C-alpha positions in Angstrom: 0.0 0.0 0.0 2.9 2.4 0.9 4.5 1.8 -2.5 1.2 2.4 -4.3 0.6 5.7 -2.4 4.1 6.8 -3.3 3.5 6.0 -7.0 0.3 7.9 -7.0 1.9 10.9 -5.3 4.7 10.9 -7.9 2.1 10.6 -10.7 0.0 13.4 -9.3 3.0 15.7 -8.9 4.1 15.1 -12.5 0.6 15.7 -13.7 0.5 19.0 -11.8 3.7 20.2 -13.5 2.2 19.3 -16.9 -1.0 21.2 -16.0 0.9 24.3 -15.1 2.8 24.2 -18.4 -0.4 23.9 -20.3 -1.9 26.8 -18.3 0.9 29.1 -19.4 0.2 28.2 -23.1 -3.6 28.6 -22.6 -3.2 32.2 -21.2 -2.1 33.3 -24.7 -5.4 32.2 -26.2 -8.9 33.5 -25.6 -10.5 30.4 -24.2 -14.1 30.0 -23.2 -15.1 30.8 -19.6 -14.3 28.1 -17.0 -15.3 27.5 -13.3 -12.4 27.6 -10.8 -10.4 24.3 -10.7 -8.3 22.4 -8.3 -4.7 21.4 -8.8 -4.1 18.2 -10.7 -7.8 17.0 -11.0 -9.0 20.3 -12.4 -12.9 20.2 -12.4 -13.3 16.5 -12.0 -14.8 16.9 -8.6 -17.6 19.0 -10.1 -19.0 16.3 -12.3 -21.1 14.6 -9.6 -23.0 11.3 -10.0 -25.3 12.8 -12.6 -22.9 14.9 -14.8 -25.7 16.3 -17.1 -27.3 18.0 -14.0 -24.0 19.2 -12.5 -22.8 20.6 -15.8 -26.2 22.2 -16.4 -25.8 24.0 -13.1 -22.3 25.2 -13.9 -23.4 26.4 -17.4 -26.1 28.5 -15.8 -23.3 30.4 -14.1 -20.5 30.3 -16.7 -22.4 30.3 -19.9 -23.6 27.9 -22.7 -20.0 27.4 -24.0 -17.9 26.4 -21.1 -14.4 24.9 -20.8 -13.6 22.4 -18.1 -10.3 20.8 -17.2 -11.1 17.2 -16.4 -7.7 15.9 -15.3 -5.5 16.5 -18.3 -8.3 16.6 -20.8 -9.7 20.0 -21.9 -13.5 19.5 -22.2 -15.9 21.9 -23.9 -19.5 21.8 -22.5 -22.3 23.0 -24.8 -25.6 23.9 -23.2 -27.7 25.9 -25.6 -29.3 25.4 -29.0 -27.2 28.1 -30.6 -24.0 26.7 -29.3 -25.0 23.2 -30.3 -25.7 24.5 -33.8 -22.1 25.9 -33.9 -20.7 22.5 -33.0 -23.0 20.2 -35.0 -23.7 22.3 -38.1 -21.4 25.3 -38.6 -18.3 23.5 -37.5 -19.6 19.9 -37.8 -16.7 18.6 -39.8 -14.2 19.8 -37.1 -16.2 18.2 -34.3 -17.2 15.0 -36.2 -14.7 12.7 -34.5 -14.8 10.7 -31.2 -12.4 10.4 -28.3 -11.1 6.9 -27.9 -12.3 6.4 -24.3 -11.4 3.2 -22.5 -14.7 1.3 -22.5 -15.4 2.1 -26.2 -12.0 0.8 -27.2 -12.6 -2.4 -25.3 -16.2 -3.1 -26.0 -16.3 -2.0 -29.6 -13.1 -3.7 -30.8 -10.8 -0.7 -30.8 -13.7 1.7 -31.8 -14.4 0.0 -35.2 -18.2 0.4 -34.8 -20.4 3.2 -36.1 -20.9 5.1 -32.9 -17.3 5.4 -31.6 -15.2 5.1 -34.8 -13.1 8.2 -35.5 -14.1 10.3 -38.3 -12.7 9.2 -41.6 -13.2 7.0 -44.7 -13.9 3.8 -42.7 -16.6 5.5 -40.6 -18.2 7.2 -43.7 -18.5 4.0 -45.6 -19.6 1.9 -42.7 -22.3 4.4 -41.8 -23.5 4.5 -45.4 -24.0 0.8 -45.4 -25.8 0.9 -42.0 -28.2 3.6 -43.2 -28.9 2.0 -46.6 -28.8 -1.7 -45.7 -29.6 -2.1 -42.0 -31.7 0.9 -40.9 -33.5 2.1 -44.0 -37.2 2.9 -43.8 -37.9 -0.1 -46.0 -36.0 -2.5 -43.9 -37.4 -1.1 -40.6 -40.9 -1.6 -42.0 -40.1 -5.2 -42.9 -39.6 -6.0 -39.3 -43.1 -4.7 -38.2 -44.4 -8.2 -37.6 -41.6 -8.8 -35.1 -42.5 -5.6 -33.2 -46.1 -6.5 -33.2 -45.4 -10.1 -31.9 -43.1 -8.9 -29.1 -45.5 -6.2 -28.0 -48.3 -8.8 -28.1 -46.3 -11.0 -25.7 -45.9 -8.1 -23.4 -49.6 -7.4 -23.4 -50.3 -11.0 -22.5 -48.0 -10.9 -19.6 -49.6 -7.7 -18.3 -53.0 -9.3 -18.8 -52.0 -12.2 -16.5 -51.1 -9.7 -13.8 -54.5 -8.1 -14.2 -56.2 -11.4 -13.7 -54.3 -11.9 -10.5 -54.8 -8.3 -9.4 -51.1 -7.7 -9.0 -48.8 -4.9 -10.0 -46.1 -5.2 -12.7 -42.5 -4.1 -12.9 -43.1 -2.0 -16.0 -39.4 -1.1 -16.3 -38.5 -4.8 -16.5 -41.2 -5.6 -19.0 -40.2 -2.7 -21.3 -36.6 -3.8 -21.3 -37.7 -7.3 -22.1 -39.9 -6.3 -25.1 -37.2 -4.0 -26.5 -34.5 -6.6 -26.0 -36.7 -9.3 -27.6 -37.4 -7.2 -30.6 -33.9 -6.1 -31.2 -32.5 -9.6 -30.6 -34.8 -11.1 -33.3 -34.1 -8.3 -35.7 -30.4 -8.4 -35.2 -29.8 -12.2 -34.7 -32.8 -13.6 -36.5 -34.3 -15.6 -33.7 -35.5 -15.3 -30.1 -33.8 -17.8 -27.8 -36.3 -20.0 -26.0 -36.2 -23.1 -23.8 -32.7 -24.1 -22.9 -31.3 -21.0 -24.6 -33.6 -18.5 -22.7 -31.1 -18.2 -19.9 -28.4 -17.4 -22.5 -30.6 -14.6 -24.0 -31.3 -13.1 -20.6 -27.6 -13.2 -19.8 -26.8 -11.3 -23.0 -29.4 -8.7 -22.1 -27.9 -8.3 -18.6 -24.4 -8.0 -20.1 -25.6 -5.3 -22.5 -27.1 -3.4 -19.6 -23.9 -3.8 -17.6 -21.8 -2.6 -20.5 -24.0 0.5 -20.9 -23.3 1.3 -17.3 -19.6 0.7 -17.8 -19.7 3.2 -20.8 -20.8 5.9 -18.3 -18.3 4.9 -15.6 -15.2 6.7 -14.5 -11.9 5.3 -15.8 -8.7 7.1 -14.6 -7.0 6.6 -17.9 -9.6 8.7 -19.7 -8.6 11.8 -17.8 -4.9 11.0 -17.0 -3.8 8.8 -20.0 -0.5 7.8 -18.5 -2.2 6.6 -15.3 -4.4 4.0 -17.2 -2.8 1.2 -15.1 -4.7 2.5 -12.0 -7.9 1.3 -13.5 -6.7 -2.3 -12.9 -5.9 -1.5 -9.3 -9.4 -0.2 -8.7 -10.9 -3.2 -10.4 -12.6 -1.3 -13.2 -10.2 -2.7 -15.8 -10.8 -6.3 -14.7 -14.6 -5.8 -14.6 -14.6 -4.4 -18.1 -12.4 -7.2 -19.4 -14.6 -9.9 -17.9 -17.8 -8.4 -19.2 -16.3 -8.0 -22.7 -15.1 -11.6 -22.8 -18.5 -13.0 -22.0 -20.2 -10.8 -24.5 -17.6 -11.5 -27.2 -18.1 -15.2 -26.8 -21.9 -14.8 -27.2 -21.6 -12.7 -30.3 -19.1 -15.3 -31.7 -21.7 -18.0 -31.3 -24.3 -15.9 -33.0 -22.1 -15.4 -36.0 -21.1 -19.0 -36.1 -24.8 -20.0 -36.0 -25.5 -17.9 -39.1 -22.5 -19.3 -40.9 -23.6 -22.9 -40.2 -27.2 -22.1 -41.3 -25.9 -20.6 -44.6 -23.8 -23.7 -45.2 -26.6 -26.1 -44.4 -29.2 -24.2 -46.5 -26.8 -23.5 -49.3 -27.4 -19.7 -49.0 -24.8 -17.2 -50.1 -26.4 -14.5 -48.2 -28.6 -13.1 -51.0 -31.7 -13.9 -49.0 -31.0 -11.6 -46.1 -33.3 -12.1 -43.1 -31.7 -10.2 -40.3 -28.8 -7.8 -39.5 -26.2 -10.5 -39.1 -27.2 -12.0 -42.5 -26.8 -8.5 -44.1 -23.4 -7.9 -42.5 -22.1 -11.3 -43.5 -23.2 -10.7 -47.1 -21.5 -7.3 -47.0 -18.3 -8.9 -45.7 -18.2 -11.3 -48.6 -19.3 -8.8 -51.3 -18.7 -5.4 -49.7 -19.1 -2.1 -51.5 -16.9 -0.6 -48.8 -13.4 0.7 -49.6 -12.1 -1.5 -46.7 -12.4 -5.1 -45.9 -14.7 -5.9 -42.9 -13.1 -8.2 -40.4 -15.1 -10.4 -38.0 -14.3 -7.9 -35.2 -15.8 -5.1 -37.3 -19.0 -7.1 -37.7 -19.2 -7.8 -34.0 -18.7 -4.1 -33.2 -21.6 -3.1 -35.4 -23.8 -5.9 -34.0 -23.2 -4.6 -30.5 -24.0 -1.1 -31.7 -27.4 -2.3 -33.0 -28.3 -4.3 -29.9 -27.2 -1.8 -27.2 -28.6 1.2 -29.0 -31.9 -0.5 -30.0 -32.5 -1.9 -26.6 -31.7 1.0 -24.3 -33.3 3.9 -26.3 -36.6 2.1 -26.6 -36.9 0.9 -23.0 -35.8 4.2 -21.4 -38.1 6.4 -23.5 -41.1 4.2 -22.8 -40.2 4.0 -19.1 -40.1 7.8 -18.7 -43.2 8.3 -20.9 -45.3 6.0 -18.7 -43.9 7.6 -15.6 -44.9 11.1 -16.8 -48.3 10.0 -17.9 -49.2 8.4 -14.6 -48.1 11.6 -12.9 -50.3 13.6 -15.3 -53.7 11.9 -15.5 -55.2 14.5 -17.8 -52.6 13.7 -20.4 -53.0 10.0 -19.8 -56.8 10.2 -20.3 -56.4 12.3 -23.5 -53.9 9.8 -24.9 -56.0 6.8 -24.1 -59.1 8.4 -25.6 -57.2 9.0 -28.8 -55.8 5.5 -29.3 -59.1 3.8 -28.3 -61.0 6.0 -30.8 -58.6 5.3 -33.6 -58.2 1.6 -33.0 -61.8 0.9 -32.1 -62.4 -2.7 -31.0 -59.9 -4.4 -33.2 -58.0 -7.4 -31.8 -54.8 -5.4 -31.6 -53.1 -2.0 -32.3 -51.5 -2.2 -35.7 -48.7 0.1 -37.1 -51.1 1.6 -39.6 -53.0 3.1 -36.7 -50.0 5.0 -35.5 -50.2 7.6 -38.3 -53.4 8.9 -36.8 -52.2 9.0 -33.2 -51.1 12.7 -33.2 -51.3 13.3 -29.4 -49.2 10.1 -28.7 -46.5 11.5 -31.0 -46.6 14.8 -29.0 -46.1 12.7 -25.8 -43.0 11.0 -27.2 -41.5 14.4 -28.3 -42.1 15.8 -24.9 -40.6 12.8 -23.2 -37.5 13.0 -25.4 -37.2 16.7 -24.5 -37.6 16.2 -20.8 -35.8 12.9 -20.5 -33.3 12.4 -23.3 -32.0 8.9 -23.3 -28.3 9.9 -23.4 -28.3 13.3 -21.6 -24.8 14.2 -22.7 -25.0 12.5 -26.0 -21.9 10.6 -27.2 -18.8 12.8 -26.7 -17.1 14.4 -29.7 -13.6 15.6 -30.2 -12.2 18.5 -32.2 -9.7 17.5 -35.0 -8.1 21.0 -35.2 -8.0 24.4 -33.7 -11.2 26.5 -34.3 -12.7 29.8 -33.2 -16.3 29.8 -32.0 -18.0 33.1 -31.1 -14.5 34.6 -30.5 -13.3 31.8 -28.3 -10.3 29.6 -29.2 -11.0 25.9 -29.1 -7.8 23.8 -29.3 -7.5 20.6 -31.3 -8.1 17.4 -29.3 -10.7 19.1 -27.1 -13.3 16.7 -25.8 -16.9 18.0 -26.3 -20.0 17.2 -24.3 -23.3 18.4 -25.8 -25.7 18.6 -22.9 -29.0 17.6 -24.6 -30.7 17.5 -21.1 -29.8 21.1 -20.4 -30.7 22.2 -24.0 -34.1 20.5 -23.6 -34.8 22.5 -20.4 -33.3 25.8 -21.5 -35.9 28.6 -20.7 -34.5 30.6 -23.7 -36.0 27.9 -26.0 -38.9 26.5 -24.0 -41.7 28.2 -22.0 -42.3 26.5 -18.6 -39.3 24.4 -19.5 -39.5 22.4 -16.2 -43.0 21.2 -16.8 -44.1 18.1 -18.7 -46.5 19.4 -21.3 -47.0 17.5 -24.6 -49.3 20.3 -25.9 -46.3 22.5 -26.4 -45.6 20.7 -29.6 -49.2 20.9 -31.0 -48.4 24.0 -32.9 -44.6 23.8 -32.8 -42.7 22.4 -35.8 -39.6 21.6 -33.7 -38.7 17.9 -34.3 -36.0 15.5 -33.0 -34.5 14.6 -36.4 -31.5 16.8 -36.2 -32.6 20.0 -37.9 -33.9 21.8 -34.8 -31.1 22.2 -32.2 -33.6 22.9 -29.4 -34.4 19.2 -29.4 -31.5 16.9 -30.1 -32.0 13.6 -28.2 -30.4 11.7 -31.1 -27.7 14.2 -31.9 -27.4 16.1 -35.1 -25.0 16.6 -38.0 -22.8 13.9 -39.4 -22.9 11.9 -36.1 -26.7 11.8 -35.7 -28.0 8.5 -34.6 -28.9 6.4 -37.8 -31.4 4.3 -35.9 -34.1 7.0 -35.2 -36.8 5.3 -37.4 -36.1 1.9 -35.8 -36.3 3.3 -32.3 -39.4 5.5 -32.7 -41.4 2.8 -34.5 -40.9 0.5 -31.5 -41.7 3.2 -29.0 -44.9 4.3 -30.7 -46.3 0.7 -31.1 -45.5 -0.3 -27.5 -46.9 2.9 -25.9 -50.1 2.8 -28.0 -50.8 -0.8 -26.8 -50.1 0.0 -23.2 -52.6 2.9 -23.4 -55.1 1.0 -25.5 -55.5 -2.2 -23.4 -55.1 -1.0 -19.8 -55.9 1.7 -17.3 -53.1 2.3 -14.9 -53.0 3.0 -11.2 -50.4 3.5 -8.5 -49.6 0.6 -6.1 -50.8 1.0 -2.6 -48.9 3.8 -0.8 -47.6 5.4 -3.9 -49.0 8.6 -5.4 -48.0 11.1 -8.2 -46.5 13.3 -5.5 -44.1 10.6 -4.0 -43.2 8.7 -7.2 -39.4 8.7 -7.4 -38.4 10.4 -10.7 -34.7 10.4 -10.0 -32.2 9.1 -12.5 -29.7 6.3 -12.3 -26.1 7.2 -13.2 -24.7 5.9 -16.5 -24.5 6.8 -20.2 -28.2 6.3 -20.5 -30.7 7.8 -18.0 -32.9 5.0 -16.6 -35.2 5.7 -13.7 -33.3 5.0 -10.5 -36.2 3.0 -9.1 -38.0 0.6 -11.4 -41.5 1.8 -12.4 -44.1 -0.4 -10.5 -47.7 0.2 -11.7 -51.0 -1.7 -11.4 -52.8 -2.4 -14.7 -56.6 -2.7 -15.0 -58.3 -4.3 -18.1 -60.1 -1.9 -20.3 -60.8 -4.5 -23.0 -61.1 -8.3 -22.6 -58.2 -10.1 -24.3 -59.5 -12.9 -26.5 
């Protein structure tokens, strides 16, 4: 222990000297405003357990373009629509790359996926293939039967609880339906029977890795102290989780290769994302050859992104609706009027559910899935609004703070779907007041996939059931706090009591 403390003291002292040298250089440039910082660690102590909230508070004092010093890493925090437009539109090319953070390097095979790959030809070609081959409107529509089946299974499970008069863990059910849908779309089948445990284990690993993506790794702020992460146990935890997940994805790919060999298919008949990727590996329009690791990185992108975004958005939407009974009743009246007494809610019905779409927009404004989005990194020096931003500056765009900015939103701290009734602002990357999926070159390519799943599941929950609080819980004491991590789940699972509105046949 004494040796370790000595090493840490030496490391901290050396880092302090480097920081001082960098400060002398920085004084020559007109940098954005910064809060006071401590020696060595800079502003790390001000991040808190929920950084989007802590950084939002700091920005209210120091401005919407704020420079922090997180250890040795200069970090720009963007907290207004105008500043977000500067980063993701005016200077989008300069800020289109990603920092190679520790968990992304490990989980996504040295950042060879779409989300974390550095900006360049490889990323451009890979994203093009994902948009055209994996996540096009046509392909998303082709999976509607999977979405409808998985939502139907969820409704059956809730109906069983109704019959017994018990409550349901809605957070768990929503994660299950999003996981099941994405697994079938990505892997081509839903594991049942003996393999059910394996599927659940994969979903648990995906959730754990999402948490790890938002965890603190010393090496990401003091690069030459990366070895400390193994002393704290974070490095070992990341390695073990990755090895288990890697083995599972290996098996999924091997299953597809065996099926193609047995059926004599060369991949022309593509049924799921893995089929498409294997076909592209064999006959790729890319300027680079895709390796097996590249394929696995993209598969993990699809699964982790498709699972979390859907589940979290639905969780917050239902939580806000149970707290706002007028909005709940209005949404239920709309969906029941449109659907009538059909056996199920179908995707054709969604086009007429205008108020439901307003609820989803307001949920994404008030509870963005990734409050700080995925970090960016500047590729060269640039001047924004008179401030000098050095190359290799990490950038956090605080979508949570932007969605609650009183400059852009009236009564910003209130959940009010009606605000979008006569407001053309949308979440597709053109309006910087609402950017839950990002904007510019690095906007999430899976918006259509995620929103279609959210709309169908929410419409069914509102159509089939009336919802009540469990005994002892009210709208005033419902815990709406967030869990720490890259994605903002509810800290406490949402427990509600469903009551049949229609009889299920």
